[in-house]
C-alpha positions in Angstrom: 64.5 53.7 -34.3 63.0 53.8 -30.9 61.4 50.6 -28.6 58.0 52.6 -29.2 58.3 52.6 -33.1 59.4 49.0 -33.1 56.7 48.0 -30.7 54.2 49.6 -33.1 55.6 48.0 -36.4 55.0 44.8 -34.6 51.6 45.4 -34.1 51.3 46.4 -37.5 53.0 43.1 -39.0 50.7 41.1 -36.6 47.6 42.9 -37.9 48.7 42.6 -41.5 49.4 38.7 -41.2 46.0 38.7 -39.4 44.1 40.4 -42.3 45.7 38.9 -45.2 44.9 35.5 -44.0 41.0 36.7 -43.2 41.1 38.0 -46.8 42.1 34.5 -48.1 39.8 32.6 -46.3 36.7 35.1 -47.8 38.5 34.9 -50.8 39.0 38.6 -50.9 41.3 41.1 -53.1 43.0 43.7 -51.1 46.2 44.9 -50.3 47.5 46.1 -46.9 49.0 49.1 -46.1 51.0 49.6 -42.5 52.0 52.8 -41.3 52.5 54.3 -37.6 50.4 57.0 -37.3 51.5 59.0 -33.8 51.4 56.8 -31.2 49.3 54.0 -32.7 50.0 51.5 -35.6 47.8 52.0 -38.7 46.5 49.5 -40.9 44.5 50.2 -44.1 43.1 47.4 -46.5 43.1 48.9 -50.3 41.9 47.8 -53.5 39.1 45.6 -54.8 35.4 45.7 -53.5 35.7 45.9 -49.6 32.5 47.8 -49.2 31.3 44.7 -47.2 33.8 44.8 -44.9 33.0 48.4 -44.5 29.2 47.8 -43.5 26.5 50.2 -42.7 28.2 53.3 -41.1 31.2 51.5 -40.2 29.8 48.6 -38.4 31.6 45.8 -39.6 34.9 48.1 -40.1 34.6 48.4 -36.4 33.9 44.9 -35.6 36.8 43.7 -37.8 39.2 46.3 -36.0 38.5 44.9 -32.7 39.1 41.1 -34.0 42.4 42.8 -35.2 43.1 44.2 -32.0 42.8 40.9 -30.4 44.9 39.3 -32.9 47.5 41.4 -31.8 46.8 41.3 -27.9 47.0 37.4 -28.5 50.4 37.8 -29.8 51.8 40.5 -27.6 50.0 40.0 -24.4 49.5 44.1 -24.7 46.3 45.8 -25.5 46.3 47.6 -28.6 45.2 50.7 -30.3 45.9 50.1 -33.9 43.7 51.7 -36.1 42.2 50.0 -39.1 40.6 51.7 -42.5 39.2 49.8 -45.1 38.8 51.6 -48.7 39.5 54.8 -47.1 36.4 54.8 -45.2 37.8 56.3 -41.9 40.0 58.6 -44.0 36.6 60.3 -45.5 34.7 60.0 -42.7 37.5 62.0 -40.6 37.1 64.7 -43.0 33.3 64.9 -42.9 33.8 65.0 -39.1 36.1 68.0 -39.1 33.7 69.8 -41.0 30.9 68.8 -38.7 33.3 70.0 -36.2 33.9 73.3 -37.8 30.3 74.0 -38.0 29.8 73.8 -34.4 32.7 75.4 -33.6 31.5 78.6 -35.5 28.2 78.3 -33.7 29.8 78.2 -29.9 32.4 81.0 -31.1 29.5 83.3 -32.3 26.9 82.8 -29.8 28.7 81.7 -26.8 26.1 78.6 -26.3 27.2 75.2 -26.1 26.5 73.0 -29.1 25.3 69.4 -28.9 25.9 66.8 -32.0 24.6 63.5 -33.2 25.6 60.6 -31.2 29.0 59.1 -32.7 31.3 56.3 -32.2 34.4 56.5 -30.0 36.8 57.1 -33.1 34.4 60.0 -34.4 34.2 61.3 -31.0 37.8 61.6 -31.0 38.3 62.7 -34.0 35.7 65.9 -33.0 37.8 66.4 -29.8 40.9 66.7 -31.3 39.1 69.2 -33.7 37.6 71.3 -30.9 40.7 71.6 -28.9 42.7 72.4 -32.1 40.4 75.5 -32.2 41.1 76.2 -28.7 37.6 75.6 -27.3 36.7 72.5 -24.9 34.3 69.4 -25.4 32.8 66.6 -23.4 31.3 63.6 -24.2 27.9 62.9 -22.9 25.1 60.0 -22.9 25.7 56.3 -22.8 27.0 54.2 -25.8 25.4 53.5 -28.5 24.0 56.9 -27.9 27.2 58.6 -26.7 28.0 62.2 -28.2 29.9 65.4 -28.3 29.0 69.0 -26.7 31.3 71.5 -27.8 31.6 74.0 -25.1 33.1 77.8 -25.4 36.5 78.1 -23.9 36.2 79.5 -20.6 33.7 76.3 -19.8 
């Protein structure tokens, strides 16, 4: 196992310990699944009724992810890019975002004009940027948080 993979597994272990403690304190049922997804640790909380850990449009999930990253930083001294999901919320949102990107990609390919999408979180923008790049087009993020959005451009821009 490479040093990078070991580092990511350690991040996942630290995150899992932190999240298990949090679930115990809040008296919530949930299991923790860990994985390495590319160049980041991925931790999922599954089972039970966990909707309140997701919140409206994933706001609680985003905050929980930042707290988990801080817990990892506290232990390792290094900034983590760990991705947290609760009850499959991010996985389902990723599917939706790829479909949204697909519609924008087809519009750009058919009429050659750039297409602006609605405001998105950093996670959501990353998913769209990846889908656009996979389609051979380019994209950029415009605006200022929390109203930052993706613009899909023809390949030549």
